BAFI-3210 file (N, C-alpha, C; in Angstrom, 3 decimals, decimal comma, padded with zeros to 6 digits):
// residues 81
n [1|2|3|4|5|6|7|8|9|10|11|12|13|14|15|16|17|18|19|20|21|22|23|24|25|26|27|28|29|30|31|32|33|34|35|36|37|38|39|40|41|42|43|44|45|46|47|48|49|50|51|52|53|54|55|56|57|58|59|60|61|62|63|64|65|66|67|68|69|70|71|72|73|74|75|76|77|78|79|80|81]
n.u [002,943|004,577|003,820|005,130|007,584|008,361|008,929|011,879|013,122|013,497|014,960|017,554|017,939|018,396|020,750|022,865|023,043|023,702|021,232|022,270|023,553|020,976|019,356|021,346|021,386|018,788|018,341|017,721|017,344|019,299|017,456|015,314|014,778|014,667|012,390|010,512|010,548|009,654|006,774|006,716|006,739|005,528|005,469|006,222|004,563|006,915|009,083|008,081|008,129|010,802|011,362|010,348|011,405|014,690|014,175|013,379|014,928|017,424|015,657|015,616|018,572|019,071|018,214|019,466|022,282|021,259|020,670|023,570|024,499|023,715|022,556|021,565|020,869|021,362|021,484|019,307|017,350|016,754|015,700|013,090|011,623]
n.v [000,888|003,440|002,955|004,083|004,404|001,625|001,315|002,078|001,310|-001,118|-000,368|000,039|-001,887|-003,983|-002,722|-002,404|000,171|002,083|004,655|006,430|007,287|006,549|009,036|011,074|010,748|011,568|013,846|015,160|014,984|012,872|012,165|013,069|011,341|008,740|009,503|009,239|006,489|005,758|005,821|008,367|010,702|012,218|012,159|014,147|014,762|016,364|014,645|012,113|011,924|012,121|009,343|007,375|008,073|007,222|005,191|003,801|005,093|003,024|000,282|000,271|000,631|-001,273|-003,406|-002,484|-003,519|-006,265|-006,347|-005,887|-007,767|-008,914|-010,429|-010,392|-012,973|-012,810|-015,138|-016,243|-014,171|-014,115|-016,351|-016,883|-014,415]
n.w [023,987|021,277|017,972|016,113|017,908|018,212|015,346|016,107|017,836|016,149|014,343|015,374|016,793|014,418|013,018|015,196|016,671|019,284|021,811|021,153|018,953|018,013|017,928|017,575|014,440|014,226|014,462|017,960|021,220|023,223|025,411|024,832|022,363|024,881|025,906|024,317|023,447|026,222|026,506|027,735|026,224|023,342|020,183|017,334|014,559|012,402|013,270|013,106|010,404|010,692|011,060|010,109|007,214|007,251|007,827|005,690|004,005|004,817|004,140|001,178|000,771|001,650|-000,298|-002,476|-001,871|-002,220|-004,624|-005,613|-006,718|-008,493|-011,752|-015,776|-017,360|-020,302|-022,441|-021,006|-021,229|-023,956|-024,969|-023,728|-024,386]
ca.u [004,559|003,940|004,021|006,866|009,164|008,564|009,938|012,931|013,453|014,070|015,617|018,495|018,451|018,487|021,583|023,819|023,476|023,153|020,001|022,412|023,278|019,996|019,281|021,625|020,273|016,525|018,942|016,591|018,455|018,925|017,023|014,038|014,683|014,597|011,357|009,632|010,687|009,287|005,836|006,181|006,549|004,922|006,683|005,965|004,522|008,170|009,893|008,134|008,096|012,014|011,830|009,823|012,147|015,586|013,568|012,898|016,348|017,547|015,187|016,272|020,315|019,589|017,119|020,963|023,153|021,405|020,778|024,568|025,197|022,446|023,632|021,410|021,356|020,801|020,547|017,414|016,301|016,334|014,491|011,834|011,023]
ca.v [001,576|004,079|001,750|004,956|004,022|000,439|000,910|002,950|000,210|-002,301|000,189|000,141|-003,554|-004,933|-002,142|-002,413|001,302|003,004|005,385|008,227|007,057|006,891|010,663|011,699|010,240|011,974|015,231|014,792|014,722|011,222|012,212|013,405|009,608|008,335|009,297|009,003|005,344|005,000|006,664|009,733|011,533|011,791|011,643|015,397|014,935|016,261|013,473|010,884|011,562|011,514|008,379|006,621|008,499|006,911|003,407|003,747|004,418|001,631|-000,591|001,087|000,329|-003,004|-003,437|-002,010|-004,235|-007,611|-006,569|-005,628|-008,886|-009,939|-009,770|-011,153|-013,848|-012,843|-016,329|-017,164|-013,501|-014,516|-018,088|-016,381|-013,706]
ca.w [022,931|020,298|016,620|015,638|018,603|017,987|014,725|016,107|019,405|016,012|013,355|016,099|017,186|013,418|012,622|016,352|016,785|020,690|021,944|021,255|017,790|016,825|018,585|016,359|013,085|014,358|015,256|018,720|022,371|023,746|026,542|024,049|022,536|025,585|026,650|023,274|023,737|026,802|026,100|028,406|025,528|021,800|019,290|016,502|013,171|011,533|013,851|012,799|009,247|009,830|011,644|008,027|006,042|007,674|007,785|004,414|002,861|004,967|003,229|-000,327|000,745|002,049|-001,986|-003,156|-001,941|-002,116|-005,897|-006,595|-007,688|-009,710|-013,366|-016,467|-018,152|-021,742|-023,642|-020,771|-022,050|-025,524|-025,199|-023,340|-025,401]
c.u [003,853|004,544|005,755|008,171|009,373|009,456|012,024|013,526|014,701|015,016|017,192|019,165|019,071|019,913|023,247|024,059|022,859|021,962|020,199|023,121|022,225|018,681|019,672|021,500|019,423|017,251|017,498|018,384|018,730|018,463|014,999|014,215|014,055|012,698|010,205|009,804|010,232|007,775|005,469|006,037|005,788|005,833|006,005|005,413|005,685|009,114|009,444|007,733|010,080|012,564|011,586|011,321|014,236|015,186|013,717|013,530|017,473|016,916|016,045|017,590|020,111|019,432|018,716|021,760|023,085|021,178|022,762|025,124|025,088|023,032|022,518|021,428|020,711|020,142|018,981|016,673|015,724|015,096|013,051|011,003|010,489]
c.v [001,564|002,887|002,758|004,203|002,640|000,010|001,584|002,282|-000,730|-001,801|-000,112|-001,387|-004,345|-003,919|-002,290|-000,764|001,941|003,713|006,017|008,327|007,699|008,715|011,569|012,232|011,766|013,494|015,967|015,215|013,773|011,315|012,011|011,590|008,607|008,314|009,015|006,920|004,600|005,486|007,415|010,894|011,566|012,457|012,961|014,492|015,263|015,415|011,949|010,407|011,099|010,398|007,158|006,838|008,167|005,022|002,846|003,589|003,547|000,221|-000,626|000,531|-001,185|-004,023|-003,749|-003,376|-005,962|-007,651|-006,407|-006,630|-009,610|-009,705|-010,358|-011,287|-013,247|-013,980|-017,020|-015,988|-013,468|-015,445|-017,221|-015,103|-013,985]
c.w [021,841|018,940|016,176|016,660|018,852|016,815|014,964|016,626|017,885|015,317|014,052|016,808|016,246|012,655|013,730|016,490|018,257|020,377|021,217|019,815|017,396|016,786|017,399|015,299|013,203|014,123|016,852|020,007|022,958|024,830|025,993|023,410|023,018|026,072|025,202|023,400|024,856|027,231|027,572|027,819|024,315|021,868|017,776|015,652|012,449|012,074|013,511|011,188|009,122|010,358|010,533|007,625|006,457|007,667|006,367|003,619|003,774|004,438|001,945|-000,070|000,466|000,339|-002,066|-002,994|-002,500|-004,196|-007,025|-007,052|-008,028|-011,301|-014,448|-017,451|-019,555|-022,430|-022,343|-021,366|-023,723|-026,328|-024,722|-024,213|-027,015]
res [x|x|x|x|x|x|x|x|x|x|x|x|x|x|x|x|x|x|x|x|x|x|x|x|x|x|x|x|x|x|x|x|x|x|x|x|x|x|x|x|x|x|x|x|x|x|x|x|x|x|x|x|x|x|x|x|x|x|x|x|x|x|x|x|x|x|x|x|x|x|x|x|x|x|x|x|x|x|x|x|x]
***
């Protein structure tokens, strides 16, 4: 399986989305996405960038969710400076 196809499969599994939903996000038909995942159709550079962007966006959202609850303990910072 193409590395970008594997990225798509992993992304769909991690986010609980269907092939139809993923195809909509990538702005391709469900049939095109199916061909990519089966390996019978290559993924263009344009669509590879879209895949990478969608995954990078998901990572940034995850990082934001993790850091939203954090706070700086100023007393600790003052002691270390």
